[in-house]
C-alpha positions in Angstrom: 22.6 -40.9 13.2 19.8 -37.8 13.3 17.8 -38.3 16.4 14.4 -36.8 17.2 15.3 -35.4 20.5 12.6 -33.5 22.6 13.5 -31.8 26.1 10.1 -30.7 27.6 11.6 -30.0 30.9 13.5 -26.9 29.6 12.9 -23.5 31.5 15.1 -21.4 29.8 17.9 -21.3 26.9 20.7 -18.9 25.7 19.8 -15.3 25.0 20.5 -15.9 21.3 19.6 -19.3 19.9 20.5 -20.8 16.6 17.4 -22.7 14.9 19.1 -25.5 13.0 22.8 -25.6 12.0 23.9 -22.6 10.1 20.1 -21.1 10.3 18.5 -18.1 11.7 18.7 -17.0 15.5 16.0 -15.9 18.0 17.4 -13.2 20.2 16.2 -11.5 23.5 16.9 -7.9 23.5 15.9 -6.1 26.7 12.4 -8.1 26.8 11.8 -8.0 23.1 12.2 -11.2 20.9 14.2 -10.2 17.6 14.6 -12.7 14.8 18.2 -12.4 13.6 20.7 -13.8 10.9 23.1 -16.7 11.8 25.7 -14.1 12.2 23.9 -12.0 14.8 24.8 -9.2 12.7 21.3 -8.2 11.6 17.6 -8.8 11.7 15.9 -11.8 9.8 12.5 -12.1 8.0 9.6 -13.7 9.9 7.0 -15.3 7.8 3.6 -16.1 9.5 -0.1 -16.7 8.5 -2.3 -14.2 8.3 -4.0 -12.8 11.8 -7.0 -14.3 13.1 -7.0 -12.5 16.9 -6.1 -9.1 18.1 -2.7 -9.8 19.2 -1.5 -11.9 16.1 1.3 -10.6 13.9 0.1 -8.7 10.9 1.7 -9.8 7.6 2.8 -7.9 4.4 -0.1 -9.2 2.7 -2.6 -8.7 5.4 -1.4 -5.1 5.6 -1.4 -4.6 1.7 -5.1 -5.8 1.0 -6.5 -4.6 4.1 -5.1 -1.2 5.3 -3.2 0.2 2.6 -4.7 -0.9 -0.6 -3.6 0.3 -3.9 -5.2 -0.7 -6.9 -3.3 -0.1 -10.1 -5.2 -1.5 -12.5 -8.2 -3.5 -13.9 -9.0 -7.0 -14.7 -11.1 -8.3 -17.6 -12.2 -11.7 -16.6 -12.2 -12.8 -20.3 -9.2 -11.6 -21.3 -7.2 -11.2 -18.0 -3.6 -9.3 -18.3 -0.3 -10.6 -17.4 0.2 -11.1 -13.7 2.6 -8.9 -11.8 3.6 -10.3 -8.5 2.2 -8.1 -5.4 0.3 -5.9 -7.7 -3.3 -5.4 -6.8 -6.2 -4.9 -9.5 -10.2 -4.7 -9.5 -12.2 -7.0 -11.7 -14.4 -4.6 -13.8 -15.8 -7.3 -16.0 -16.8 -10.7 -14.9 -15.7 -13.5 -16.8 -14.2 -16.9 -16.1 -13.1 -17.3 -12.4 -13.0 -13.4 -12.2 -16.1 -11.6 -10.5 -16.5 -7.8 -11.3 -15.8 -5.7 -8.0 -13.4 -8.1 -6.5 -10.0 -7.4 -5.9 -7.0 -9.5 -6.8 -3.3 -9.9 -6.2 -0.7 -11.3 -8.3 0.8 -14.2 -6.2 3.3 -16.9 -7.4 1.9 -16.3 -11.2 -1.4 -16.3 -10.5 -4.3 -13.2 -10.1 -5.5 -14.5 -6.3 -8.9 -13.2 -5.0 -8.2 -11.5 -1.9 -11.9 -12.0 -0.8 -13.8 -15.4 -1.5 -16.8 -13.0 -2.7 -18.4 -9.8 -2.8 -20.2 -10.6 0.7 -16.7 -11.3 2.0 -15.4 -7.8 1.2 -15.2 -5.9 4.6 -17.7 -2.7 4.9 -16.1 0.4 4.8 -12.8 -1.2 3.5 -11.0 2.1 1.6 -8.8 1.3 -1.6 -7.3 4.0 -3.6 -7.4 3.5 -7.4 -4.1 4.9 -8.8 -5.4 5.3 -12.8 -8.8 5.6 -14.7 -10.4 2.2 -15.0 -13.1 2.2 -17.7 -14.5 0.3 -20.5 -15.6 -2.4 -18.2 -19.3 -2.8 -16.4 -18.0 -1.0 -13.5 -15.9 1.8 -13.6 -13.5 4.2 -11.4 -11.8 7.6 -11.5 -7.6 7.8 -11.0 -6.1 8.9 -8.1 -9.5 8.6 -5.9 -10.9 6.8 -2.9 -13.4 4.2 -2.5 -15.3 2.5 0.4 -17.1 -0.7 0.0 -20.9 -0.7 0.8 -21.4 -3.7 2.1 -25.4 -3.8 1.8 -25.2 -2.7 -1.9 -21.7 -4.8 -2.3 -20.5 -1.9 -4.6 -17.5 0.3 -4.2 -18.7 4.0 -3.5 -16.6 7.1 -4.5 -15.2 8.8 -1.5 -13.2 11.4 -3.5 -9.6 12.7 -3.4 -9.8 13.4 0.3 -12.0 11.9 2.9 -12.3 15.6 4.5 -12.3 18.2 1.9 -15.6 19.2 0.2 -16.9 21.9 -1.8 -13.5 22.1 -3.5 -13.1 22.5 -7.6 -11.3 19.7 -9.4 -11.2 18.6 -12.8 -11.1 15.9 -15.4 -8.6 16.0 -18.3 -7.7 13.3 -21.1 -5.8 14.1 -23.9 -7.2 13.6 -27.4 -5.2 12.6 -30.7 -6.2 12.4 -34.5 -6.3 8.5 -34.0 -8.0 8.6 -30.6 -11.2 6.5 -30.6 -14.7 8.0 -30.9 -15.4 8.3 -27.5 -12.6 9.1 -24.8 -13.4 8.7 -21.2 -11.9 11.9 -19.2 -12.8 10.4 -15.8 -15.7 10.0 -13.4 -17.8 12.7 -12.1 -18.6 12.4 -8.4 -22.3 12.2 -7.5 -23.6 15.6 -7.1 -20.5 17.0 -8.6 -21.4 20.2 -11.0 -19.3 20.8 -14.5 -18.9 24.4 -14.8 -16.5 24.8 -17.4 -15.0 22.9 -20.2 -11.2 24.0 -21.8 -10.1 22.2 -24.9 -6.5 23.3 -26.1 -5.6 22.2 -29.5 -1.7 22.2 -29.7 -1.7 20.7 -33.4 -4.5 21.3 -35.6 -6.2 18.5 -37.0 -6.2 18.0 -40.6 -9.2 16.1 -41.6 -11.9 17.6 -43.6 -14.3 18.4 -40.5 -13.0 17.0 -37.4 -15.4 17.4 -34.5 -15.4 17.2 -30.8 -18.4 17.5 -28.4 -18.1 16.9 -24.5 -21.0 15.5 -22.5 -22.0 12.1 -21.0 -23.6 8.9 -22.1 -27.2 10.5 -22.0 -26.2 13.8 -23.8 -22.9 13.8 -25.7 -23.0 17.8 -26.0 -24.4 18.6 -22.5 -21.2 20.3 -21.5 -19.9 21.8 -24.9 -21.2 21.2 -28.4 -19.3 20.9 -31.6 -19.6 24.5 -32.5 -17.6 25.8 -29.5 -14.4 24.4 -30.4 -12.3 24.3 -33.8 -9.9 21.3 -34.2 -8.7 22.5 -37.4 -7.1 25.6 -35.6 -4.7 25.5 -32.7 -5.8 27.5 -30.0 -7.5 27.5 -26.4 -11.4 26.9 -26.7 -13.5 27.6 -23.5 -17.4 26.8 -22.9 -19.0 27.8 -19.6 -21.7 25.8 -18.6 -23.1 24.3 -15.5 -24.4 20.6 -15.0 -24.9 19.0 -11.6 -24.9 15.2 -11.7 -27.1 13.4 -9.4 -25.0 10.3 -9.5 -21.3 9.3 -10.2 -21.1 9.6 -14.1 -18.3 9.3 -17.0 -17.4 12.4 -18.8 -16.9 11.5 -22.4 -15.5 13.4 -25.4 -17.3 12.3 -28.4 -14.7 12.8 -31.4 -14.8 12.3 -35.2 -11.5 12.4 -36.9 -12.9 12.7 -40.4 -10.0 11.6 -42.1 -7.4 13.5 -39.8 -4.1 11.8 -40.0 -2.5 14.6 -37.4 -3.5 16.6 -34.6 -3.5 16.9 -30.8 -5.4 18.2 -28.2 -6.1 18.5 -24.3 -9.5 18.4 -22.9 -10.3 19.5 -19.6 -13.5 19.8 -17.6 -13.6 21.7 -14.4 -16.1 20.9 -11.5 -17.2 21.2 -8.1 -17.4 18.2 -5.7 -20.2 17.5 -3.6 
């Protein structure tokens, strides 16, 4: 017969204690507490709630969502992607229960909001965005750090390094004969200056008059006009330019296939950082 036995008078137990029949052990190792397997031959996992005090244990989930936040994709609230356990995504278009700007983590078959709302995101929380995230109401550049502005409740671009300034970088995208009419190369940082565009046509486009120009949502040919590149001939086409963007801006390649069924190129925009 099982009994609920309690002994509140104990002041000490063995240095290695089995928790339940055949269960894990708790061991004292030179003043440190260890969770051990039943055979006492190795360490065992400990599960705990998220910390609330300075001396609380930090869980893997808390670490992944606060100190090393790796954002690997986006969520369109009206058409959320399949859940990937442990993966962190940012909502770029609000819809349903999803809010643009909030971070979500795949947990037990669902995308779970890491924070209740935008106001709950800690100011200056830093995330690393692994890939270009465009097409939504908010966008993010690839391999880039962002920090959360608690006052404006928006993600602010920091750059690939929090310490380097005045360095040259580039935005790059591949162009194929069946690419969309507007291809996003990436996000130009605030105060970044585009100074050169390079288009490397590796396979000639076979349309009647395929065209390409590089710019932004305000001026499609701000950085390179269609007269400066010939998609029908293999080669490298260079346009020197200079335009400084006052705010973070998506750089766009405006493309017209004009019946092309073949063709490939790489588009790259070189720019300075702030």
